[in-house]
ROLODO-870333 format. One record per residue: residue in one letter; x, y, z of N, C-alpha, C in turn; residue number from 0. Coordinates in steps of 0.05 Angstrom, whole numbers. Layout:
REM residues N
REC   residu     n_xx     n_yy     n_zz    ca_xx    ca_yy    ca_zz     c_xx     c_yy     c_zz   num
REC        A        X        Y        Z        X        Y        Z        X        Y        Z   NUM
...
END
This chain:
REM residues 335
REC   residu     n_xx     n_yy     n_zz    ca_xx    ca_yy    ca_zz     c_xx     c_yy     c_zz   num
REC        X      103      344    -1233       88      336    -1210       59      330    -1218     0
REC        X       47      310    -1209       20      302    -1216        0      311    -1194     1
REC        X      -26      305    -1199      -46      312    -1180      -42      299    -1153     2
REC        X      -30      276    -1153      -26      261    -1128       -7      276    -1108     3
REC        X        7      296    -1119       26      310    -1101       12      325    -1079     4
REC        X      -14      332    -1083      -29      346    -1062      -42      327    -1043     5
REC        X      -41      302    -1049      -55      282    -1032      -36      269    -1013     6
REC        X       -9      269    -1017       10      256    -1000       31      276     -992     7
REC        X       44      272     -969       65      291     -961       87      291     -981     8
REC        X       95      316     -989      116      318    -1009      143      320     -995     9
REC        X      164      315    -1011      191      315    -1000      199      344     -993    10
REC        X      208      348     -969      217      374     -960      246      373     -954    11
REC        X      262      389     -968      291      389     -964      298      408     -942    12
REC        X      312      398     -922      320      414     -899      349      422     -901    13
REC        X      356      446     -893      383      455     -895      401      441     -875    14
REC        X      424      432     -884      443      418     -867      454      436     -845    15
REC        X      453      462     -849      463      480     -828      447      480     -803    16
REC        X      422      470     -806      405      469     -782      411      445     -765    17
REC        X      428      427     -774      431      401     -760      458      400     -746    18
REC        X      472      422     -744      496      423     -727      516      400     -733    19
REC        X      526      399     -756      546      378     -761      540      362     -786    20
REC        X      515      364     -796      508      350     -821      518      365     -845    21
REC        X      531      352     -864      542      366     -887      525      360     -912    22
REC        X      503      347     -909      487      338     -932      458      346     -927    23
REC        X      444      357     -947      415      363     -944      400      338     -937    24
REC        X      381      340     -919      365      317     -911      336      322     -918    25
REC        X      323      303     -930      295      305     -937      278      293     -916    26
REC        X      256      307     -910      239      298     -888      225      272     -894    27
REC        X      221      265     -919      207      240     -926      224      221     -942    28
REC        X      250      226     -943      268      209     -959      275      184     -943    29
REC        X      269      160     -954      275      135     -939      304      131     -935    30
REC        X      321      141     -953      350      138     -950      361      155     -928    31
REC        X      344      173     -919      354      192     -898      360      177     -872    32
REC        X      349      153     -868      353      138     -844      383      132     -840    33
REC        X      396      125     -863      425      119     -861      441      144     -854    34
REC        X      432      167     -865      445      192     -858      442      198     -828    35
REC        X      419      193     -818      414      198     -789      432      179     -772    36
REC        X      435      155     -781      452      136     -766      481      146     -765    37
REC        X      490      156     -789      517      166     -790      521      190     -772    38
REC        X      502      208     -773      504      232     -756      503      224     -727    39
REC        X      486      204     -720      483      196     -692      509      185     -681    40
REC        X      525      171     -699      551      161     -690      571      183     -686    41
REC        X      570      203     -705      590      224     -704      583      246     -684    42
REC        X      557      253     -684      548      275     -667      519      270     -658    43
REC        X      515      256     -636      488      250     -627      470      274     -624    44
REC        X      480      296     -616      464      320     -612      453      330     -639    45
REC        X      470      329     -660      461      337     -686      439      318     -697    46
REC        X      442      292     -691      422      272     -700      395      278     -686    47
REC        X      395      285     -661      371      291     -647      357      315     -660    48
REC        X      373      336     -666      362      359     -679      350      353     -707    49
REC        X      365      336     -722      355      329     -749      329      313     -747    50
REC        X      327      294     -729      303      278     -727      279      296     -718    51
REC        X      284      314     -700      263      332     -691      253      350     -713    52
REC        X      272      361     -729      264      379     -751      249      363     -773    53
REC        X      257      339     -779      243      323     -799      214      316     -789    54
REC        X      212      309     -764      186      303     -753      168      328     -756    55
REC        X      179      351     -750      163      376     -751      154      381     -780    56
REC        X      172      376     -799      166      381     -828      143      363     -837    57
REC        X      145      337     -830      124      318     -838       97      326     -824    58
REC        X       99      335     -800       75      343     -785       62      367     -799    59
REC        X       78      387     -807       67      410     -821       54      402     -847    60
REC        X       66      384     -862       54      375     -887       27      362     -883    61
REC        X       25      346     -862       -1      332     -856      -22      352     -847    62
REC        X      -13      373     -833      -32      394     -824      -43      409     -849    63
REC        X      -26      416     -868      -35      430     -892      -53      412     -908    64
REC        X      -46      386     -910      -62      367     -925      -90      365     -913    65
REC        X      -92      364     -887     -117      362     -874     -134      388     -878    66
REC        X     -120      411     -878     -134      436     -882     -146      437     -910    67
REC        X     -130      428     -930     -140      429     -958     -164      410     -961    68
REC        X     -163      388     -947     -185      368     -950     -211      378     -939    69
REC        X     -210      397     -921     -235      408     -909     -247      431     -925    70
REC        X     -233      440     -946     -243      463     -962     -267      454     -979    71
REC        X     -287      471     -981     -310      466     -998     -303      474    -1027    72
REC        X     -305      457    -1045     -297      462    -1073     -323      465    -1090    73
REC        X     -323      487    -1106     -346      491    -1124     -346      475    -1149    74
REC        X     -321      468    -1158     -319      452    -1182     -316      469    -1207    75
REC        X     -322      495    -1205     -320      513    -1228     -292      518    -1236    76
REC        X     -274      522    -1217     -246      529    -1223     -227      507    -1217    77
REC        X     -237      483    -1211     -220      460    -1204     -208      447    -1229    78
REC        X     -182      440    -1228     -170      426    -1250     -144      413    -1240    79
REC        X     -133      395    -1256     -108      382    -1248      -85      402    -1246    80
REC        X      -86      422    -1263      -65      443    -1262      -67      459    -1236    81
REC        X      -92      465    -1228      -95      479    -1203      -85      463    -1180    82
REC        X      -90      437    -1180      -81      419    -1158      -50      418    -1158    83
REC        X      -39      418    -1182      -10      417    -1184        3      442    -1171    84
REC        X       -7      465    -1179        4      490    -1168       -2      493    -1138    85
REC        X      -25      482    -1130      -32      483    -1102      -12      466    -1086    86
REC        X       -5      443    -1097       14      425    -1084       42      438    -1083    87
REC        X       50      452    -1105       75      465    -1105       76      487    -1084    88
REC        X       54      502    -1082       53      523    -1062       55      511    -1033    89
REC        X       40      490    -1028       41      477    -1002       69      467     -995    90
REC        X       82      456    -1016      109      446    -1011      128      468    -1003    91
REC        X      126      491    -1018      143      513    -1011      136      525     -984    92
REC        X      110      526     -978      102      537     -952      112      519     -929    93
REC        X      110      493     -933      120      475     -912      150      478     -909    94
REC        X      164      481     -931      193      484     -930      201      509     -914    95
REC        X      186      531     -919      192      556     -906      186      554     -876    96
REC        X      163      542     -870      155      540     -842      174      522     -826    97
REC        X      183      500     -839      200      481     -825      228      493     -820    98
REC        X      236      512     -838      262      524     -834      261      543     -809    99
REC        X      240      557     -807      237      575     -784      228      561     -759   100
REC        X      213      539     -763      203      524     -740      179      535     -727   101
REC        X      162      518     -716      138      527     -702      139      519     -673   102
REC        X      162      509     -664      165      502     -635      164      473     -630   103
REC        X      153      457     -648      150      428     -644      177      415     -643   104
REC        X      195      422     -662      221      410     -663      238      417     -638   105
REC        X      235      441     -629      250      449     -605      241      433     -580   106
REC        X      214      429     -578      204      413     -556      213      384     -557   107
REC        X      212      372     -581      221      345     -584      251      342     -578   108
REC        X      266      362     -587      295      362     -583      301      362     -553   109
REC        X      288      379     -538      292      380     -509      286      353     -495   110
REC        X      264      341     -504      256      316     -492      276      294     -498   111
REC        X      285      293     -523      304      272     -531      331      276     -519   112
REC        X      339      302     -515      365      307     -504      367      298     -475   113
REC        X      345      295     -461      345      285     -434      357      257     -432   114
REC        X      353      242     -454      364      215     -454      394      214     -460   115
REC        X      404      236     -471      432      237     -478      448      251     -456   116
REC        X      438      275     -448      451      291     -427      429      302     -409   117
REC        X      421      286     -389      399      295     -372      405      322     -359   118
REC        X      430      327     -352      436      352     -338      435      376     -356   119
REC        X      435      372     -384      434      394     -402      407      395     -417   120
REC        X      388      379     -409      363      376     -424      348      402     -425   121
REC        X      347      418     -403      333      443     -403      348      462     -385   122
REC        X      366      477     -397      383      495     -381      367      517     -367   123
REC        X      343      523     -377      327      545     -365      313      535     -340   124
REC        X      311      509     -337      298      498     -313      319      482     -297   125
REC        X      331      493     -277      352      480     -262      342      455     -249   126
REC        X      358      433     -251      352      408     -238      359      409     -209   127
REC        X      341      401     -192      346      402     -163      368      382     -156   128
REC        X      389      391     -143      411      372     -137      403      352     -116   129
REC        X      416      329     -118      410      308      -98      420      316      -71   130
REC        X      404      310      -51      411      316      -23      429      295      -11   131
REC        X      448      303        5      464      284       20      446      272       41   132
REC        X      453      248       52      437      235       72      432      253       96   133
REC        X      451      270      103      447      287      126      429      311      120   134
REC        X      423      316       94      406      338       87      378      329       81   135
REC        X      374      304       75      348      294       68      330      289       92   136
REC        X      304      295       88      285      290      109      278      260      111   137
REC        X      284      245       90      279      216       90      303      201      100   138
REC        X      300      186      120      322      171      132      317      141      127   139
REC        X      332      129      108      327      100      102      332       82      125   140
REC        X      351       89      142      356       72      166      333       73      185   141
REC        X      322       97      190      300      100      207      275       86      196   142
REC        X      271       89      170      248       76      157      250       45      160   143
REC        X      274       34      156      277        6      159      273       -3      187   144
REC        X      282       12      206      278        5      234      248        5      241   145
REC        X      233       25      231      204       25      236      191        1      223   146
REC        X      199       -6      199      187      -29      186      193      -55      202   147
REC        X      218      -58      211      224      -82      227      209      -83      253   148
REC        X      206      -60      266      191      -59      291      161      -66      286   149
REC        X      150      -55      264      122      -62      259      118      -91      253   150
REC        X      137     -103      239      136     -132      233      138     -148      258   151
REC        X      156     -141      276      158     -156      301      133     -154      318   152
REC        X      121     -130      318       96     -127      333       73     -144      322   153
REC        X       72     -145      296       51     -162      283       55     -191      290   154
REC        X       80     -200      290       87     -228      296       80     -234      325   155
REC        X       86     -215      343       81     -219      371       51     -221      376   156
REC        X       35     -205      361        6     -205      365       -5     -232      358   157
REC        X        5     -244      336       -6     -270      328        3     -292      346   158
REC        X       24     -287      362       33     -307      381       21     -303      408   159
REC        X        3     -284      410      -10     -279      436        7     -263      455   160
REC        X       29     -252      446       45     -235      463       34     -207      461   161
REC        X       18     -200      480        2     -175      477       19     -151      481   162
REC        X       14     -130      464       27     -104      466        5      -83      470   163
REC        X       12      -59      479       -9      -39      484      -27      -35      461   164
REC        X      -17      -32      436      -34      -26      413      -46      -51      401   165
REC        X      -37      -75      410      -47      -99      398      -62     -116      418   166
REC        X      -69     -104      441      -83     -119      461     -111     -127      452   167
REC        X     -120     -150      460     -147     -159      453     -167     -137      461   168
REC        X     -188     -132      444     -206     -111      448     -222     -113      474   169
REC        X     -224     -136      486     -241     -140      509     -226     -134      535   170
REC        X     -200     -131      535     -187     -128      560     -178      -99      564   171
REC        X     -192      -85      583     -182      -59      591     -157      -65      607   172
REC        X     -136      -50      604     -111      -59      616      -98      -36      631   173
REC        X      -80      -44      649      -62      -25      662      -34      -35      657   174
REC        X      -14      -19      665       13      -25      658       29      -39      681   175
REC        X       16      -44      703       30      -57      725       26      -87      725   176
REC        X       45     -102      734       44     -131      734       26     -141      756   177
REC        X       10     -162      750       -5     -177      770        7     -204      773   178
REC        X       11     -218      751       26     -243      751       51     -238      734   179
REC        X       69     -257      731       93     -253      716       88     -252      687   180
REC        X      106     -239      672      103     -236      643      111     -261      628   181
REC        X      129     -276      638      139     -299      624      118     -320      621   182
REC        X      113     -331      597       93     -351      593       96     -375      611   183
REC        X      120     -385      615      123     -409      632      115     -403      661   184
REC        X      123     -380      672      116     -373      699       86     -368      701   185
REC        X       74     -356      680       46     -350      680       30     -377      682   186
REC        X       38     -396      666       25     -422      666       28     -436      692   187
REC        X       53     -436      703       58     -450      728       42     -437      751   188
REC        X       39     -411      751       25     -397      772       -5     -403      773   189
REC        X      -17     -407      749      -46     -410      747      -54     -438      739   190
REC        X      -36     -457      738      -42     -484      729      -64     -497      746   191
REC        X      -62     -496      772      -81     -509      789     -109     -497      786   192
REC        X     -112     -471      784     -138     -458      780     -150     -467      753   193
REC        X     -134     -469      733     -144     -478      707     -153     -507      707   194
REC        X     -137     -524      720     -145     -553      722     -171     -557      737   195
REC        X     -175     -541      758     -200     -544      773     -224     -536      756   196
REC        X     -221     -515      740     -243     -507      723     -247     -528      701   197
REC        X     -226     -540      691     -228     -561      671     -245     -584      681   198
REC        X     -241     -592      705     -255     -615      717     -285     -609      719   199
REC        X     -293     -584      720     -321     -577      722     -336     -578      696   200
REC        X     -323     -569      674     -337     -566      649     -324     -581      626   201
REC        X     -300     -590      629     -287     -604      607     -271     -588      587   202
REC        X     -270     -561      591     -254     -545      574     -224     -549      581   203
REC        X     -207     -556      563     -179     -561      570     -166     -537      585   204
REC        X     -151     -543      605     -137     -522      620     -119     -506      602   205
REC        X     -107     -519      583      -89     -504      565     -104     -483      548   206
REC        X     -129     -489      541     -145     -470      526     -151     -446      543   207
REC        X     -159     -451      568     -166     -429      585     -142     -412      592   208
REC        X     -119     -425      597      -95     -410      603      -86     -393      579   209
REC        X      -90     -404      555      -83     -389      531     -100     -365      527   210
REC        X     -126     -368      533     -144     -345      531     -139     -324      552   211
REC        X     -133     -333      577     -126     -315      598     -100     -299      591   212
REC        X      -81     -313      579      -56     -300      570      -61     -279      549   213
REC        X      -78     -286      530      -84     -267      508      -98     -242      519   214
REC        X     -118     -246      536     -134     -224      547     -118     -206      566   215
REC        X      -99     -218      580      -84     -202      601      -55     -197      593   216
REC        X      -47     -205      569      -19     -201      562        0     -217      579   217
REC        X       -6     -243      583        9     -260      601       11     -248      629   218
REC        X      -11     -235      637      -12     -224      664       -1     -197      667   219
REC        X       11     -186      647       24     -159      649        4     -136      650   220
REC        X      -19     -140      638      -39     -118      636      -66     -127      646   221
REC        X      -66     -138      669      -92     -146      680     -108     -121      688   222
REC        X     -134     -124      686     -152     -102      693     -149      -96      723   223
REC        X     -146      -70      730     -143      -63      758     -162      -41      766   224
REC        X     -167      -39      792     -183      -18      803     -166        8      802   225
REC        X     -180       30      807     -166       56      806     -144       58      827   226
REC        X     -147       44      849     -126       45      870     -104       25      865   227
REC        X     -105       10      843      -84       -8      836      -89      -37      844   228
REC        X     -110      -42      859     -116      -69      867     -125      -86      843   229
REC        X     -117     -111      842     -124     -128      819     -153     -136      820   230
REC        X     -165     -138      796     -192     -147      793     -194     -178      790   231
REC        X     -171     -190      786     -169     -219      781     -184     -228      755   232
REC        X     -192     -208      739     -207     -214      714     -186     -218      692   233
REC        X     -179     -243      687     -160     -250      666     -172     -255      639   234
REC        X     -199     -256      637     -212     -263      613     -227     -240      599   235
REC        X     -226     -216      610     -239     -193      598     -269     -196      597   236
REC        X     -281     -209      617     -310     -214      617     -323     -188      628   237
REC        X     -342     -178      613     -356     -153      620     -378     -158      641   238
REC        X     -385     -137      655     -406     -139      675     -432     -129      663   239
REC        X     -449     -148      655     -474     -141      643     -495     -135      665   240
REC        X     -520     -129      656     -541     -123      676     -546     -145      696   241
REC        X     -541     -170      689     -546     -192      707     -524     -198      727   242
REC        X     -502     -184      725     -479     -189      743     -484     -176      770   243
REC        X     -481     -192      792     -486     -182      819     -460     -179      835   244
REC        X     -438     -184      823     -413     -183      838     -400     -155      835   245
REC        X     -374     -154      842     -359     -129      841     -354     -121      812   246
REC        X     -351      -95      808     -348      -84      781     -324      -65      780   247
REC        X     -309      -66      758     -287      -47      754     -290      -35      726   248
REC        X     -285       -9      724     -287        5      699     -259       11      688   249
REC        X     -257        8      661     -231       14      649     -235       20      619   250
REC        X     -216       32      607     -217       38      578     -208       13      562   251
REC        X     -223        6      542     -216      -17      526     -220      -10      496   252
REC        X     -211      -28      479     -214      -24      450     -235      -43      440   253
REC        X     -255      -32      426     -275      -48      413     -275      -42      384   254
REC        X     -280      -63      367     -281      -59      338     -309      -55      330   255
REC        X     -316      -32      319     -342      -25      310     -342      -23      280   256
REC        X     -355      -41      266     -354      -43      237     -326      -45      227   257
REC        X     -310      -60      242     -282      -65      234     -263      -43      241   258
REC        X     -273      -22      254     -255        1      261     -251        1      291   259
REC        X     -226        2      301     -222        2      330     -229       28      343   260
REC        X     -244       26      365     -252       50      380     -245       47      409   261
REC        X     -236       68      422     -231       68      451     -256       75      466   262
REC        X     -265       57      483     -289       61      499     -285       53      527   263
REC        X     -301       64      545     -300       56      574     -322       36      579   264
REC        X     -314       13      591     -333       -9      596     -330      -18      625   265
REC        X     -352      -32      634     -352      -44      661     -345      -73      659   266
REC        X     -327      -83      676     -318     -110      676     -323     -123      703   267
REC        X     -325     -149      703     -329     -164      728     -303     -164      744   268
REC        X     -305     -165      770     -282     -167      788     -286     -190      807   269
REC        X     -265     -204      815     -266     -227      831     -247     -225      855   270
REC        X     -252     -242      874     -234     -242      898     -209     -259      894   271
REC        X     -209     -276      873     -186     -293      868     -185     -301      839   272
REC        X     -162     -312      831     -160     -322      803     -176     -348      800   273
REC        X     -179     -363      821     -195     -387      819     -224     -380      813   274
REC        X     -234     -359      825     -261     -350      820     -264     -341      791   275
REC        X     -243     -328      780     -244     -319      753     -245     -343      733   276
REC        X     -229     -363      738     -230     -387      721     -257     -401      723   277
REC        X     -268     -403      747     -293     -417      750     -316     -401      736   278
REC        X     -315     -375      738     -335     -358      725     -333     -361      695   279
REC        X     -309     -361      684     -305     -365      655     -317     -392      646   280
REC        X     -310     -413      661     -320     -440      654     -350     -441      655   281
REC        X     -362     -427      675     -391     -427      677     -404     -411      654   282
REC        X     -391     -389      647     -402     -373      624     -402     -389      598   283
REC        X     -380     -402      592     -378     -417      567     -396     -441      567   284
REC        X     -399     -454      589     -415     -478      590     -445     -473      592   285
REC        X     -453     -450      603     -482     -445      608     -494     -426      588   286
REC        X     -478     -410      574     -490     -391      555     -494     -406      528   287
REC        X     -519     -406      518     -525     -422      494     -509     -414      469   288
REC        X     -500     -389      468     -486     -381      444     -458     -393      441   289
REC        X     -448     -404      463     -421     -417      463     -424     -448      461   290
REC        X     -447     -457      454     -452     -486      452     -434     -499      432   291
REC        X     -430     -487      409     -413     -498      388     -384     -499      397   292
REC        X     -375     -480      413     -348     -479      422     -342     -504      439   293
REC        X     -361     -512      455     -358     -536      472     -355     -561      456   294
REC        X     -364     -560      431     -362     -584      413     -334     -585      400   295
REC        X     -318     -564      404     -292     -562      391     -268     -563      411   296
REC        X     -273     -576      434     -252     -575      455     -228     -594      447   297
REC        X     -230     -608      426     -208     -625      417     -190     -610      397   298
REC        X     -198     -586      390     -183     -570      370     -180     -541      380   299
REC        X     -156     -532      383     -151     -505      391     -162     -485      371   300
REC        X     -157     -490      345     -166     -473      324     -197     -473      322   301
REC        X     -209     -496      325     -238     -498      324     -251     -484      347   302
REC        X     -239     -488      371     -250     -475      395     -248     -444      392   303
REC        X     -225     -434      383     -222     -406      380     -240     -394      359   304
REC        X     -244     -409      337     -262     -399      316     -290     -397      325   305
REC        X     -299     -417      341     -327     -416      351     -331     -394      371   306
REC        X     -311     -388      387     -313     -366      406     -317     -340      391   307
REC        X     -301     -336      371     -303     -311      356     -330     -310      341   308
REC        X     -338     -332      330     -364     -333      316     -387     -326      334   309
REC        X     -385     -335      360     -406     -330      379     -405     -301      390   310
REC        X     -384     -286      384     -383     -258      392     -368     -254      418   311
REC        X     -350     -272      426     -335     -267      451     -319     -241      449   312
REC        X     -308     -235      426     -293     -211      422     -299     -199      395   313
REC        X     -295     -172      393     -301     -159      368     -277     -157      349   314
REC        X     -253     -164      359     -229     -164      343     -232     -184      320   315
REC        X     -230     -175      294     -234     -193      272     -212     -215      270   316
REC        X     -190     -211      284     -168     -231      284     -166     -246      311   317
REC        X     -187     -245      326     -186     -257      353     -180     -287      352   318
REC        X     -193     -301      334     -190     -330      332     -161     -337      326   319
REC        X     -149     -323      307     -121     -328      300     -103     -323      323   320
REC        X     -107     -301      337      -90     -294      360      -93     -315      382   321
REC        X     -118     -323      387     -122     -342      409     -110     -369      402   322
REC        X     -112     -378      377     -100     -403      369      -70     -403      373   323
REC        X      -57     -381      366      -28     -379      370      -21     -379      399   324
REC        X      -37     -365      416      -31     -364      444      -34     -391      457   325
REC        X      -55     -406      450      -59     -433      460      -35     -451      452   326
REC        X      -26     -448      427       -3     -463      418       22     -458      435   327
REC        X       26     -432      443       48     -425      460       45     -439      487   328
REC        X       20     -439      498       15     -452      523       21     -482      522   329
REC        X       13     -494      501       18     -523      498       48     -529      497   330
REC        X       63     -512      484       92     -516      482      105     -513      510   331
REC        X       95     -493      525      106     -489      552      101     -513      570   332
REC        X       77     -524      568       69     -547      585       85     -572      577   333
REC        X       89     -575      551      104     -598      541      133     -598      550   334
END
């Protein structure tokens, strides 16, 4: 053996009895050992796992000893090639002894690799939790799928202007009793004349106003009402500011503050009729300077809705999309 034997991992012969089925000694650094491992893997996969784990441990121990020797401070007085040779022989024998007894690394690797061969026997000291039957599990795939389908339907209905309790426009405080019919066609037929009269005053298409009234009131299903149940006729969710001199109704509504929905109590305008509500809406949009750009978009439902949202008609970040869809539904009903 030359001086180089202390600089590189030396061949460590491992006993075949440790490999549970191997009849031939295996060297930890012997390149031909790969064929032996292949043969063992075909005949006895468990023995091959053990052999591979033991060889890895042997090589690892050799590298540990090599690193330890490299960190020693040498005086140079007693150093010689003979000393290096005997030091290498000692390290080889020490590695051989340690690898036979094992330091735990091979056992750990064997357990990990055995999981790929026999998962149920990978770690007998740690019982694997048995699979639960559907009636024992707290997770119900059918229930989860139903919830997902229901959430999807609700989102689609919101974009179509079909208002639901949790998806109602933030400006309409609502109640659960009907004021006008829920069906879009009946809603449009019932309020068509009022919308046309308001259109003649300011030029906002009746279909646009009916679409917004439908979005704010849930097609008339959740119109703002007084405490005694009387209708406020407020289909547009218009609030009663300091300058309002008419009747007022209070209700809980949803406002988006910094993008977060909050339940708040607000005061809203009340009217004696739906015609008065349409006329007041037309007057608000036509006379308030902040809605000036909306009046320039009366040829486009999407443009009109976008300008209303930009002007701050509602705090819902998706208000323009919802209004555009609702107007489209109104146009289909009229057609």
